[in-house]
C-alpha positions, 0 to 999 in steps of 0.5 A: 520469488526471492528467498529472504533471510533474517538480514533481508527482513531486518533491512525491510523492517528498518526501512518501513520505519525510517525510509530516509535512513542513510545506507551507511546507517542502515548497514550499522543498524543491521550489523553488516558492512556497507557494501554487502548491505547495499548489494542486499538493498539493490537485490530487494529493489530488483526483485520488486520487494521494495517497490519504492520510497516515499514520505508519510505526511499529515494531509490535514496540515496540507489541505482541507480534504475528506477521505471516503471508503467506497464499496462497489458492486458491478452489474456483470461478473465477467473478466472484461467488465472487471478489467474495464473498471480497473483500467478506469480506476487507475486513472482517477486521481481521487482514488488513492487505493483500490482492492478487488474483494470477495464476500458479496461486493467487488471492490473497496476504494479509498478516495480523497477529495476536497470535500463531500461535494467533490466526492459526489461529483467524482462518483457521479462522473464515475457512474456516467462512464458506463463501467457497470457499477450497479451499487455502491456504498459510501463510508466517510472517515471521521478520524484516523485511528491507526495508519501504518506504512507496512504490516509487522513482518515479525507477525506475518513471518512467525515460524517461517524463520528463526525468531532471532532476526539478528542471528544471521551474520553472513554477508 
């Protein structure tokens, strides 16, 4: 695992909020010359810490849709059943995120479809695939309350690094 210093964390924080920032502006923001900044950026990408870049957009201004969270329980709790389910879910356009979870249920899925009818058709088709889904619960999103691109790094790393994330002047 790549050891991150304060400069790396500053790069990540800026990019989480301003993904379209130019490399030159990024270097200025973190008080580093362009060449070392670009090298750090490449290192973070190569290590898989930066997984990609994308735009956040208002889906409600693009197309009618419904977001539904679904908890699922599989009938059999053996590795081959989990693997088969996960392979199938990776190929479902309706599923925008899926997590394996603990605490009595097996998965939490986030789906986006045109409407409730298309969501139910998706679920019926999923159940017909014989993936061992024994039970599922549907939670329709009525409005977004908070959506963040990334969690607050300062909160997650409290105490691991110095609290002054700009103090590291090494390039």
